[in-house]
N, C-alpha and C positions, 0 to 999 in steps of 0.2 A: 654485542657483535651483530652487525647487519646480516640480513638473510643470505646475501651472496657469499659470505665468508663461512657459512656453515657447511660441513661435509654431509654426505648422505646419511650417515649414522646419526648425526646431530638433528637433522631434519626429521628423521623417523622418531626420535625421542620427543620432539616438539609437535608431533602430529595431533596429540590430544589437546583440545581447546583449553581445558583447565590448566594443564601443565604449561602451555604456551603463555597463558595469562600470568601465571606465577613467575615464569622466566622473565617476561617483559617487565614486571614490577621490580624484580631484582636488578635488571639492567638499568631501569629508569631511576630507581632509588637505591643505588649502591650503598651498602652499609646499613640498610634497614634491618630491624630485628623481626623475629617470628610474628609477634602480635601485630606489628605494623603491616606486614605482608597479608596477614589474615584480614585485617580491617580493610585494606585497599582492595583485596580480591573479593571480599564478601563471600568467601567459601567457608565451609565447615572446617573446624580446627584439624580434625583427623585427615581431611583431604589435603590441606595445606602441608601438614607434616609429611604425609606420604610423598607428595610431589616434590617437595624440597629435598627430601632424602634421595628420591629417584634422580633428580637433576644433579645432585652432588655426586652420587655414585657414577653417573655418566659424564662427570667432569664438565658440565656446562656452567655450574656455579661452584663457589667455594664458601666455606663458613669459617668464622673466627670467633672464638670465645672472648668476650670482653666484659669482665666483671660478672654480673648475673645474666648478661645478654649474649645471645649467639647472633652475630651479625652476618649477613649474606652479601656476597659480591659476585659479579660476573667473573668468569675465569680469566678474562684478559685484564682485570683490574690489577694495577701494579702493587705488589706485596708491601712495599715501603709506604704506600699511601693508605693502607687499611686502618691503621691506628689513627691517622689524621682524620680520615672520613668518619670513623666512629665518634671522634670528639666533635667534629663539625655537625653531627646529627643532634647535638645537645645545644639548644638555643643560646643559653647564657655563655657557654664556652665559645660558641661561634661568634657571639658579639664581642667577647674579649679578644679573640684572635683578630677579628676585623679591625677593632679599635687600635690594637698594637701595630697591625699592618699599616694603617693610615696615620698613626701618630707615633713616629719613632721615638724611642727612649722615654716613653711615658712612665709615670710612677703608679703605684697601687691606688693612691687617692683619686687620680684622674680616671683610672679604669673603673674603680668602684662607683664614682659619680656617673659615668657614662652608662654602665650596665644596670644601675639602680639596685645594687646589692650592698649588704652590710660589708664593712671592711674585712671582717673575719671570713665571711663566705667568699669574698673576692680573693682573699689570701689563699684560701683552700683550693680554689680553682687555679690560681696562678701556680701554686706548688705542684698541682696535678699536671699542669702543662709543662712545667720544668722537668718533672720526673719522666714525662713522655718525650723529652728532648724536642719539644715544639718551640719553646722559647727559653731564654736565659736571662738571669737577673744580673745587673751590674750595680754594685754598691758604690755610692759616692757620698761619703760621710754617713749620715743616718738614713739617707733616702736610697731606695732601690729603684732602678730604672729597668724596663723590660724591652728586650729585642727578640725578634723572631730568629730562630736557628734554621727553620726550614726554608727551602727555596721558595721565594715569593712568587715567582712565575708559575711554579707548579701548583701552589696554593690557589692563585687566581684562576688557573686553568681548571682545577677541580671545581671551584665555585661557579665558573661559567658553565661548565659541562653539566653540572647537576643543580643549577640555580632553581629550576622549577621544583625540585624535590625539597628545597630549603624553605619554601614559602610556609609561613606559620599556619598550621592547620587549625589552631585555636580560633583565628579570625574566620576561616572558612566555615567552621562548625557554628560559630555565632551567626553568621549570615544565613546558613541553612535553617537554623532555628527560627529566624524571623520570617522566612519565606512561607 
């Protein structure tokens, strides 16, 4: 939420530099989990936990439990996109969704080849996406084809809005090691 949309109470909550830093990380990297926020902020674990709780109590951010992770979102993030964003934060699942977006009615073998995963692992991810109602399978004989159930424009909008946060940090970390 841009600065000019914050009311006086919100501005008071964000007066502290550490808290503002954590808030900005949650805004920029919607759907990130606690350890990711801690790594990006470079603040002690206890401080991050305290400020996340404080921001949530004051309704500037919200959290959602997803498996073993608690993911954080800005308060204006659309509730129906939270599970999608949590999935997009996982690199291989993001690759699968993007492949299906660009290759309508593709089958598991094509997806598996593209993401370079074993067929069983790909099948597991596809089943997870079906259960989350992100995609659907259509069986034709012995072959299943996959199509997206979610609004493609909404998906592309999320990807564009948060594209910077989807950059692979593995590459960034490797570059930092060489410097």
